[in-house]
MMTF fields as JSON, N, C-alpha, C and O atoms, coordinates in Angstrom:
{
  "mmtfVersion": "1.0.0",
  "mmtfProducer": "UNKNOWN",
  "numBonds": 439,
  "numAtoms": 440,
  "numGroups": 110,
  "numChains": 1,
  "numModels": 1,
  "chainsPerModel": [1],
  "groupsPerChain": [110],
  "chainIdList": ["A"],
  "bondAtomList": [4, 2, 8, 6, 12, 10, 16, 14, 20, 18, 24, 22, 28, 26, 32, 30, 36, 34, 40, 38, 44, 42, 48, 46, 52, 50, 56, 54, 60, 58, 64, 62, 68, 66, 72, 70, 76, 74, 80, 78, 84, 82, 88, 86, 92, 90, 96, 94, 100, 98, 104, 102, 108, 106, 112, 110, 116, 114, 120, 118, 124, 122, 128, 126, 132, 130, 136, 134, 140, 138, 144, 142, 148, 146, 152, 150, 156, 154, 160, 158, 164, 162, 168, 166, 172, 170, 176, 174, 180, 178, 184, 182, 188, 186, 192, 190, 196, 194, 200, 198, 204, 202, 208, 206, 212, 210, 216, 214, 220, 218, 224, 222, 228, 226, 232, 230, 236, 234, 240, 238, 244, 242, 248, 246, 252, 250, 256, 254, 260, 258, 264, 262, 268, 266, 272, 270, 276, 274, 280, 278, 284, 282, 288, 286, 292, 290, 296, 294, 300, 298, 304, 302, 308, 306, 312, 310, 316, 314, 320, 318, 324, 322, 328, 326, 332, 330, 336, 334, 340, 338, 344, 342, 348, 346, 352, 350, 356, 354, 360, 358, 364, 362, 368, 366, 372, 370, 376, 374, 380, 378, 384, 382, 388, 386, 392, 390, 396, 394, 400, 398, 404, 402, 408, 406, 412, 410, 416, 414, 420, 418, 424, 422, 428, 426, 432, 430, 436, 434],
  "bondOrderList": [1, 1, 1, 1, 1, 1, 1, 1, 1, 1, 1, 1, 1, 1, 1, 1, 1, 1, 1, 1, 1, 1, 1, 1, 1, 1, 1, 1, 1, 1, 1, 1, 1, 1, 1, 1, 1, 1, 1, 1, 1, 1, 1, 1, 1, 1, 1, 1, 1, 1, 1, 1, 1, 1, 1, 1, 1, 1, 1, 1, 1, 1, 1, 1, 1, 1, 1, 1, 1, 1, 1, 1, 1, 1, 1, 1, 1, 1, 1, 1, 1, 1, 1, 1, 1, 1, 1, 1, 1, 1, 1, 1, 1, 1, 1, 1, 1, 1, 1, 1, 1, 1, 1, 1, 1, 1, 1, 1, 1],
  "groupList": [{"groupName": "MET", "atomNameList": ["N", "CA", "C", "O"], "elementList": ["N", "C", "C", "O"], "formalChargeList": [0, 0, 0, 0], "bondAtomList": [1, 0, 2, 1, 3, 2], "bondOrderList": [1, 1, 2], "singleLetterCode": "M", "chemCompType": "L-PEPTIDE LINKING"}, {"groupName": "ALA", "atomNameList": ["N", "CA", "C", "O"], "elementList": ["N", "C", "C", "O"], "formalChargeList": [0, 0, 0, 0], "bondAtomList": [1, 0, 2, 1, 3, 2], "bondOrderList": [1, 1, 2], "singleLetterCode": "A", "chemCompType": "L-PEPTIDE LINKING"}, {"groupName": "GLU", "atomNameList": ["N", "CA", "C", "O"], "elementList": ["N", "C", "C", "O"], "formalChargeList": [0, 0, 0, 0], "bondAtomList": [1, 0, 2, 1, 3, 2], "bondOrderList": [1, 1, 2], "singleLetterCode": "E", "chemCompType": "L-PEPTIDE LINKING"}, {"groupName": "PRO", "atomNameList": ["N", "CA", "C", "O"], "elementList": ["N", "C", "C", "O"], "formalChargeList": [0, 0, 0, 0], "bondAtomList": [1, 0, 2, 1, 3, 2], "bondOrderList": [1, 1, 2], "singleLetterCode": "P", "chemCompType": "L-PEPTIDE LINKING"}, {"groupName": "THR", "atomNameList": ["N", "CA", "C", "O"], "elementList": ["N", "C", "C", "O"], "formalChargeList": [0, 0, 0, 0], "bondAtomList": [1, 0, 2, 1, 3, 2], "bondOrderList": [1, 1, 2], "singleLetterCode": "T", "chemCompType": "L-PEPTIDE LINKING"}, {"groupName": "LEU", "atomNameList": ["N", "CA", "C", "O"], "elementList": ["N", "C", "C", "O"], "formalChargeList": [0, 0, 0, 0], "bondAtomList": [1, 0, 2, 1, 3, 2], "bondOrderList": [1, 1, 2], "singleLetterCode": "L", "chemCompType": "L-PEPTIDE LINKING"}, {"groupName": "GLN", "atomNameList": ["N", "CA", "C", "O"], "elementList": ["N", "C", "C", "O"], "formalChargeList": [0, 0, 0, 0], "bondAtomList": [1, 0, 2, 1, 3, 2], "bondOrderList": [1, 1, 2], "singleLetterCode": "Q", "chemCompType": "L-PEPTIDE LINKING"}, {"groupName": "VAL", "atomNameList": ["N", "CA", "C", "O"], "elementList": ["N", "C", "C", "O"], "formalChargeList": [0, 0, 0, 0], "bondAtomList": [1, 0, 2, 1, 3, 2], "bondOrderList": [1, 1, 2], "singleLetterCode": "V", "chemCompType": "L-PEPTIDE LINKING"}, {"groupName": "PHE", "atomNameList": ["N", "CA", "C", "O"], "elementList": ["N", "C", "C", "O"], "formalChargeList": [0, 0, 0, 0], "bondAtomList": [1, 0, 2, 1, 3, 2], "bondOrderList": [1, 1, 2], "singleLetterCode": "F", "chemCompType": "L-PEPTIDE LINKING"}, {"groupName": "GLY", "atomNameList": ["N", "CA", "C", "O"], "elementList": ["N", "C", "C", "O"], "formalChargeList": [0, 0, 0, 0], "bondAtomList": [1, 0, 2, 1, 3, 2], "bondOrderList": [1, 1, 2], "singleLetterCode": "G", "chemCompType": "PEPTIDE LINKING"}, {"groupName": "ASP", "atomNameList": ["N", "CA", "C", "O"], "elementList": ["N", "C", "C", "O"], "formalChargeList": [0, 0, 0, 0], "bondAtomList": [1, 0, 2, 1, 3, 2], "bondOrderList": [1, 1, 2], "singleLetterCode": "D", "chemCompType": "L-PEPTIDE LINKING"}, {"groupName": "ILE", "atomNameList": ["N", "CA", "C", "O"], "elementList": ["N", "C", "C", "O"], "formalChargeList": [0, 0, 0, 0], "bondAtomList": [1, 0, 2, 1, 3, 2], "bondOrderList": [1, 1, 2], "singleLetterCode": "I", "chemCompType": "L-PEPTIDE LINKING"}, {"groupName": "LYS", "atomNameList": ["N", "CA", "C", "O"], "elementList": ["N", "C", "C", "O"], "formalChargeList": [0, 0, 0, 0], "bondAtomList": [1, 0, 2, 1, 3, 2], "bondOrderList": [1, 1, 2], "singleLetterCode": "K", "chemCompType": "L-PEPTIDE LINKING"}, {"groupName": "ASN", "atomNameList": ["N", "CA", "C", "O"], "elementList": ["N", "C", "C", "O"], "formalChargeList": [0, 0, 0, 0], "bondAtomList": [1, 0, 2, 1, 3, 2], "bondOrderList": [1, 1, 2], "singleLetterCode": "N", "chemCompType": "L-PEPTIDE LINKING"}, {"groupName": "ARG", "atomNameList": ["N", "CA", "C", "O"], "elementList": ["N", "C", "C", "O"], "formalChargeList": [0, 0, 0, 0], "bondAtomList": [1, 0, 2, 1, 3, 2], "bondOrderList": [1, 1, 2], "singleLetterCode": "R", "chemCompType": "L-PEPTIDE LINKING"}, {"groupName": "CYS", "atomNameList": ["N", "CA", "C", "O"], "elementList": ["N", "C", "C", "O"], "formalChargeList": [0, 0, 0, 0], "bondAtomList": [1, 0, 2, 1, 3, 2], "bondOrderList": [1, 1, 2], "singleLetterCode": "C", "chemCompType": "L-PEPTIDE LINKING"}, {"groupName": "SER", "atomNameList": ["N", "CA", "C", "O"], "elementList": ["N", "C", "C", "O"], "formalChargeList": [0, 0, 0, 0], "bondAtomList": [1, 0, 2, 1, 3, 2], "bondOrderList": [1, 1, 2], "singleLetterCode": "S", "chemCompType": "L-PEPTIDE LINKING"}, {"groupName": "TYR", "atomNameList": ["N", "CA", "C", "O"], "elementList": ["N", "C", "C", "O"], "formalChargeList": [0, 0, 0, 0], "bondAtomList": [1, 0, 2, 1, 3, 2], "bondOrderList": [1, 1, 2], "singleLetterCode": "Y", "chemCompType": "L-PEPTIDE LINKING"}],
  "groupTypeList": [0, 1, 2, 3, 4, 5, 6, 2, 7, 8, 9, 4, 9, 1, 4, 6, 10, 1, 4, 4, 11, 4, 11, 5, 12, 1, 10, 5, 3, 0, 4, 1, 1, 1, 7, 13, 14, 9, 2, 6, 15, 8, 1, 1, 11, 7, 12, 12, 1, 16, 4, 13, 5, 4, 16, 1, 13, 8, 1, 4, 16, 2, 13, 6, 16, 11, 4, 11, 1, 3, 9, 8, 10, 16, 5, 11, 17, 14, 4, 11, 9, 4, 7, 6, 6, 4, 5, 5, 6, 4, 6, 5, 4, 5, 13, 8, 1, 12, 7, 6, 3, 4, 16, 9, 7, 4, 3, 10, 10, 17],
  "groupIdList": [1, 2, 3, 4, 5, 6, 7, 8, 9, 10, 11, 12, 13, 14, 15, 16, 17, 18, 19, 20, 21, 22, 23, 24, 25, 26, 27, 28, 29, 30, 31, 32, 33, 34, 35, 36, 37, 38, 39, 40, 41, 42, 43, 44, 45, 46, 47, 48, 49, 50, 51, 52, 53, 54, 55, 56, 57, 58, 59, 60, 61, 62, 63, 64, 65, 66, 67, 68, 69, 70, 71, 72, 73, 74, 75, 76, 77, 78, 79, 80, 81, 82, 83, 84, 85, 86, 87, 88, 89, 90, 91, 92, 93, 94, 95, 96, 97, 98, 99, 100, 101, 102, 103, 104, 105, 106, 107, 108, 109, 110],
  "secStructList": [7, 7, 7, 7, 7, 2, 2, 2, 2, 2, 7, 6, 6, 7, 3, 3, 7, 1, 1, 7, 3, 3, 7, 7, 4, 4, 4, 1, 1, 1, 7, 7, 7, 1, 1, 7, 7, 2, 2, 2, 2, 2, 2, 2, 2, 2, 2, 2, 2, 2, 6, 6, 1, 7, 2, 2, 2, 2, 2, 2, 7, 6, 6, 7, 7, 3, 3, 3, 3, 3, 7, 7, 7, 3, 3, 3, 3, 3, 3, 3, 6, 6, 3, 3, 3, 3, 3, 3, 3, 7, 7, 3, 3, 3, 3, 3, 7, 7, 7, 6, 6, 7, 7, 1, 7, 7, 4, 4, 4, 7],
  "xCoordList": [0.81, -0.031, 0.941, 1.985, 0.549, 1.298, 1.236, 0.403, 2.06, 2.148, 0.837, 0.486, 0.13, -1.127, -0.725, 0.255, -1.643, -1.5, -1.975, -2.618, -1.662, -2.147, -3.66, -4.298, -4.21, -5.677, -6.342, -7.402, -5.739, -6.244, -6.235, -7.195, -5.23, -5.077, -5.936, -6.596, -5.915, -6.576, -7.776, -8.368, -8.17, -9.327, -9.016, -7.881, -9.977, -9.859, -9.328, -8.638, -9.697, -9.28, -7.877, -7.434, -7.192, -5.941, -4.863, -4.798, -4.081, -3.038, -1.733, -1.711, -0.734, 0.493, 1.407, 1.238, 2.346, 3.336, 4.654, 4.685, 5.648, 6.961, 6.863, 7.705, 5.891, 5.848, 4.592, 4.624, 3.501, 2.266, 1.486, 1.609, 0.775, -0.206, -1.67, -1.907, -2.572, -3.843, -4.874, -5.029, -5.564, -6.615, -8.005, -8.191, -8.887, -10.221, -11.008, -11.103, -11.602, -12.493, -13.663, -14.244, -14.115, -15.193, -14.915, -15.801, -13.469, -13.117, -12.929, -12.579, -13.185, -12.878, -14.206, -15.152, -14.33, -15.539, -15.731, -15.582, -16.058, -16.339, -17.329, -17.646, -17.815, -18.607, -17.778, -17.263, -17.561, -16.714, -17.365, -18.552, -16.423, -16.927, -15.824, -14.695, -16.07, -15.006, -13.829, -12.714, -14.1, -13.139, -13.371, -14.066, -12.774, -12.86, -11.648, -10.606, -11.876, -10.872, -9.775, -9.956, -8.507, -7.345, -7.539, -7.304, -7.985, -8.148, -9.137, -8.886, -10.202, -11.295, -10.759, -11.115, -9.86, -9.236, -8.259, -8.182, -7.485, -6.661, -7.255, -6.84, -8.293, -9.13, -9.719, -9.75, -10.178, -10.857, -9.749, -10.001, -8.628, -7.517, -7.188, -7.142, -6.969, -6.593, -7.731, -7.5, -8.903, -10.07, -10.083, -10.242, -9.927, -9.898, -8.803, -9.048, -7.682, -6.419, -6.632, -6.161, -7.269, -7.559, -8.454, -8.486, -9.122, -10.042, -9.205, -9.651, -7.997, -7.129, -5.895, -5.411, -5.432, -4.232, -4.494, -4.049, -5.261, -5.587, -4.529, -3.669, -4.663, -3.806, -4.05, -3.089, -5.26, -5.565, -4.896, -4.37, -4.922, -4.245, -2.694, -2.052, -2.074, -0.771, -0.267, 0.853, -1.115, -0.811, -0.739, -0.12, -1.351, -1.355, -0.528, -0.374, 0.028, 0.78, 2.18, 2.327, 3.222, 4.651, 5.0, 6.08, 4.187, 4.571, 3.961, 4.404, 3.0, 2.364, 3.252, 3.676, 3.456, 4.357, 3.769, 4.331, 2.507, 1.878, 0.434, -0.33, 0.118, -1.256, -1.837, -1.073, -3.167, -3.981, -4.959, -5.76, -4.9, -5.765, -6.516, -5.98, -7.715, -8.393, -7.685, -7.09, -7.826, -7.3, -8.519, -9.528, -8.387, -9.498, -10.011, -9.24, -11.31, -12.005, -11.94, -11.892, -11.942, -11.93, -12.556, -12.705, -12.964, -13.493, -12.277, -11.561, -12.046, -11.062, -11.669, -12.718, -11.024, -11.583, -10.655, -9.457, -11.126, -10.346, -11.048, -12.261, -10.308, -10.99, -10.297, -9.076, -11.101, -10.743, -11.33, -12.545, -10.571, -11.091, -11.773, -11.136, -13.07, -13.877, -14.784, -15.661, -14.694, -15.603, -14.945, -13.952, -15.469, -14.96, -15.747, -16.976, -15.01, -15.691, -15.354, -14.237, -16.299, -15.996, -15.916, -16.897, -14.837, -14.66, -14.49, -13.915, -14.967, -14.732, -13.459, -13.425, -12.447, -11.253, -11.163, -11.148, -11.102, -11.038, -9.618, -8.984, -9.095, -7.685, -7.624, -8.405, -6.746, -6.272, -4.713, -3.975, -4.345, -2.843, -2.235, -2.686, -1.239, -0.525, 0.794, 1.54, 1.038, 2.237, 2.985, 2.408, 4.313, 5.193, 6.184, 7.005, 6.117, 6.967, 8.069, 7.781, 9.277, 10.334, 11.353, 11.401, 12.171, 13.134, 14.216, 14.626, 14.67, 15.768, 17.114, 17.142, 18.09, 18.483, 18.229, 18.576, 17.631, 17.375, 16.318, 15.501, 16.299, 15.394, 14.794, 15.232, 13.79, 13.086, 12.156, 12.11, 11.441, 10.502, 10.988, 11.018, 11.381, 11.901, 10.862, 10.761, 9.995, 8.986, 9.365, 8.535, 10.573, 11.044, 11.147, 11.298, 11.087, 11.153, 9.821, 9.75, 8.796, 7.39, 6.747, 5.625],
  "yCoordList": [-1.162, 0.081, 1.239, 1.231, 2.221, 3.445, 4.327, 4.077, 5.306, 6.269, 7.105, 7.454, 7.415, 8.211, 9.618, 10.278, 9.941, 11.217, 12.382, 12.197, 13.56, 14.796, 14.783, 15.067, 14.463, 14.34, 13.381, 13.673, 12.23, 11.207, 11.655, 11.368, 12.329, 12.819, 14.025, 14.103, 14.99, 16.303, 16.65, 17.712, 15.764, 16.085, 16.216, 16.528, 15.99, 16.004, 17.385, 17.457, 18.468, 19.796, 20.277, 21.369, 19.431, 19.761, 19.865, 19.019, 20.869, 21.137, 21.653, 22.062, 21.584, 22.208, 22.669, 22.21, 23.557, 24.034, 24.07, 23.458, 24.718, 24.798, 25.513, 25.333, 26.312, 27.194, 27.06, 27.393, 26.588, 26.514, 25.125, 24.342, 24.964, 23.84, 24.434, 25.296, 24.075, 24.569, 23.455, 22.526, 23.567, 22.613, 23.404, 24.411, 22.879, 23.511, 23.233, 22.081, 24.237, 23.98, 23.237, 22.621, 23.202, 22.29, 20.795, 19.949, 20.52, 19.056, 18.643, 17.514, 19.617, 19.254, 19.171, 19.833, 18.361, 18.205, 19.347, 19.186, 20.524, 21.714, 22.584, 22.332, 23.598, 24.556, 25.64, 26.375, 25.863, 26.809, 28.215, 28.448, 29.143, 30.447, 31.45, 31.01, 32.605, 33.64, 33.776, 34.139, 33.491, 33.511, 32.433, 32.639, 31.218, 30.098, 30.277, 30.837, 29.753, 29.745, 28.845, 27.902, 29.194, 28.428, 26.94, 25.972, 26.882, 25.482, 24.818, 23.661, 25.344, 24.713, 24.114, 23.002, 24.913, 24.461, 23.343, 22.386, 23.466, 22.263, 21.037, 19.978, 21.144, 19.954, 19.307, 18.083, 20.131, 19.591, 18.963, 17.938, 19.514, 18.943, 17.516, 16.528, 17.51, 16.225, 15.195, 14.026, 15.66, 14.648, 14.158, 12.956, 15.009, 14.576, 13.567, 12.536, 13.835, 13.053, 11.699, 10.668, 11.698, 10.374, 9.43, 8.238, 9.878, 8.908, 7.963, 6.85, 8.383, 7.597, 7.044, 5.941, 7.853, 7.446, 6.532, 6.786, 5.388, 4.573, 3.481, 3.204, 2.865, 1.713, 0.564, -0.103, 0.298, -0.791, -0.559, -1.495, 0.675, 1.051, 0.853, 0.301, 1.304, 1.192, -0.278, -0.587, -1.125, -2.595, -3.232, -4.288, -2.638, -3.176, -2.435, -2.877, -1.264, -0.479, -0.205, 0.474, -0.675, -0.459, 0.969, 1.378, 1.799, 3.207, 4.14, 5.287, 3.782, 4.769, 4.684, 3.656, 5.992, 6.227, 6.761, 6.663, 7.379, 8.092, 7.471, 7.215, 7.255, 6.78, 7.753, 8.361, 7.994, 8.752, 7.722, 7.13, 7.527, 6.554, 7.167, 8.037, 6.743, 7.277, 6.807, 5.734, 7.795, 7.405, 7.207, 6.611, 7.708, 7.476, 8.88, 9.762, 9.034, 10.223, 10.248, 9.214, 11.496, 11.651, 12.924, 13.761, 13.188, 14.39, 15.112, 14.505, 16.447, 17.139, 18.481, 18.957, 18.998, 20.314, 21.312, 21.065, 22.563, 23.721, 24.946, 25.116, 25.732, 26.827, 28.092, 28.241, 28.935, 30.217, 31.319, 31.517, 31.978, 32.873, 32.143, 31.399, 32.351, 31.555, 30.625, 30.103, 30.335, 29.476, 28.149, 28.098, 27.107, 25.858, 25.183, 25.116, 24.708, 23.939, 22.537, 22.141, 21.733, 20.377, 20.16, 20.458, 19.661, 19.477, 18.024, 17.213, 17.756, 16.314, 16.419, 17.202, 15.738, 15.707, 14.505, 13.39, 14.607, 13.587, 13.43, 14.406, 12.24, 12.044, 11.468, 10.581, 11.926, 11.32, 11.099, 11.958, 9.99, 9.691, 9.715, 8.98, 10.531, 10.62, 9.81, 10.038, 8.863, 7.938, 8.282, 8.378, 8.465, 8.521, 7.506, 7.453, 6.579, 5.473, 5.679, 6.24, 5.196, 5.271, 4.189, 3.719, 3.795, 2.881, 3.438, 4.596, 2.469, 2.913, 2.899, 2.224, 3.518, 4.042, 5.421, 5.917, 6.152, 7.541, 7.81, 6.923, 8.955, 9.196, 10.596, 11.373, 10.898, 12.228, 12.305, 11.437, 13.342, 13.657, 14.653, 15.845, 14.193, 15.066, 14.901, 13.814, 16.041, 15.867, 15.282, 14.657, 15.473, 15.076, 13.553, 12.947, 12.833, 11.469, 10.599, 9.372, 11.537, 10.867, 11.125, 10.667],
  "zCoordList": [0.009, 0.009, 0.002, 0.653, -0.757, -0.93, 0.333, 1.205, 0.443, 1.607, 1.41, 0.283, 2.529, 2.29, 1.717, 2.062, 0.8, 0.044, 0.88, 1.913, 0.442, 1.106, 1.105, 2.119, -0.001, -0.139, 0.778, 1.332, 0.953, 1.735, 3.176, 3.891, 3.641, 5.019, 5.32, 6.357, 4.365, 4.674, 3.848, 4.043, 2.899, 2.116, 0.621, 0.261, -0.236, -1.687, -2.228, -3.245, -1.481, -1.984, -1.504, -1.858, -0.691, -0.243, -1.379, -2.27, -1.309, -2.317, -1.599, -0.439, -2.378, -1.813, -2.998, -4.128, -2.721, -3.613, -2.754, -1.686, -3.165, -2.441, -1.185, -0.306, -1.041, 0.158, 1.015, 2.199, 0.452, 1.264, 1.163, 0.221, 2.127, 2.163, 2.185, 3.03, 1.4, 1.51, 1.789, 0.996, 2.916, 3.247, 3.239, 3.922, 2.455, 2.391, 3.547, 3.971, 4.112, 5.342, 4.984, 5.877, 3.757, 3.332, 3.46, 3.588, 3.41, 3.567, 5.086, 5.432, 5.892, 7.398, 8.092, 7.666, 9.179, 10.03, 10.918, 12.13, 10.419, 11.21, 10.478, 9.316, 11.145, 10.558, 10.065, 10.907, 8.781, 8.176, 8.341, 8.113, 8.774, 8.921, 8.424, 8.203, 8.265, 7.847, 8.848, 8.472, 10.05, 11.143, 12.136, 13.131, 11.881, 12.729, 13.712, 13.373, 14.955, 16.052, 15.626, 14.856, 16.203, 15.898, 16.351, 15.628, 17.61, 18.234, 17.411, 17.076, 17.033, 16.232, 14.937, 14.548, 14.257, 12.966, 13.219, 12.449, 14.336, 14.694, 14.976, 14.506, 15.789, 16.056, 14.866, 14.736, 14.012, 12.735, 11.834, 11.201, 11.772, 11.018, 11.54, 10.808, 12.861, 13.555, 13.374, 13.064, 13.572, 13.414, 11.979, 11.77, 10.979, 9.625, 9.349, 8.722, 9.781, 9.59, 10.314, 9.833, 11.352, 12.118, 11.349, 11.654, 10.446, 9.68, 8.788, 8.509, 8.332, 7.435, 8.205, 7.949, 9.133, 9.848, 10.989, 12.108, 10.715, 11.803, 12.027, 11.191, 13.259, 13.612, 12.657, 12.275, 12.256, 11.329, 9.956, 9.354, 9.479, 8.146, 8.336, 7.443, 9.506, 9.735, 9.772, 9.366, 10.258, 10.315, 8.972, 8.838, 7.939, 6.57, 5.564, 4.426, 5.99, 5.034, 5.506, 6.522, 4.857, 5.351, 5.08, 5.508, 4.398, 4.055, 5.001, 5.054, 5.749, 6.801, 8.057, 8.586, 8.44, 9.575, 10.851, 11.942, 10.634, 11.685, 11.969, 11.038, 13.235, 13.621, 14.538, 15.288, 14.578, 15.508, 16.122, 15.398, 17.346, 18.026, 19.197, 19.884, 19.432, 20.529, 21.813, 21.916, 22.842, 24.173, 25.115, 24.738, 26.294, 27.324, 27.739, 28.118, 27.65, 28.005, 29.56, 30.226, 30.093, 31.509, 31.868, 30.978, 33.137, 33.581, 34.245, 35.041, 33.9, 34.599, 35.227, 34.794, 36.161, 36.782, 36.703, 36.842, 36.466, 36.515, 37.226, 37.106, 37.917, 38.546, 37.971, 38.011, 37.47, 36.872, 37.833, 37.824, 38.591, 39.509, 40.631, 41.378, 40.755, 41.789, 41.124, 41.812, 39.838, 39.174, 38.872, 38.146, 39.404, 39.091, 37.889, 37.904, 36.89, 35.823, 35.749, 36.082, 35.314, 34.985, 33.568, 32.886, 32.999, 31.581, 31.186, 31.911, 30.112, 29.435, 28.668, 27.719, 28.966, 28.331, 27.395, 27.919, 26.107, 25.095, 24.673, 24.273, 24.744, 24.327, 23.011, 22.666, 22.276, 20.878, 21.078, 21.561, 20.699, 20.842, 19.445, 18.566, 19.229, 17.927, 18.139, 19.092, 17.208, 17.232, 15.942, 14.86, 16.113, 14.974, 15.049, 15.965, 13.964, 13.942, 12.757, 11.7, 13.031, 12.035, 12.388, 13.525, 11.4, 11.552, 12.466, 12.397, 13.374, 14.344, 13.52, 12.491, 13.865, 15.306, 15.528, 16.6, 14.598, 14.689, 15.824, 16.074, 16.498, 17.575, 17.401, 16.553, 18.219, 18.077, 16.915, 16.043, 16.935, 15.746, 14.824, 15.128, 13.67, 12.596, 11.51, 10.941, 11.156, 10.171, 8.821, 8.16, 8.417, 7.066, 7.187, 6.126, 8.34, 8.356, 8.086, 8.005, 7.968, 7.902, 6.684, 6.469]
}
């Protein structure tokens, strides 16, 4: 199986050139607006990528190097000022695999 393409990871409208990557909001699982929040965009990109960068696909493709897997949801608490909030924390685990003996995350390796 071939390495996942830009379009497979980020959507059919994803393009790139020597200096930019363009990901269409319409390809992402979010409500597109003229001004989306940074965290909203990041969450949508990760969620989109997680549909193809699965552990199952990794197990059958020698060319896939990254997996995104669900973790364990938990309740966390934070207090801002005098207001305590209960938040649901949803975990996603990003795994970067490469042949040893190199170490660390170097984007060019994936």
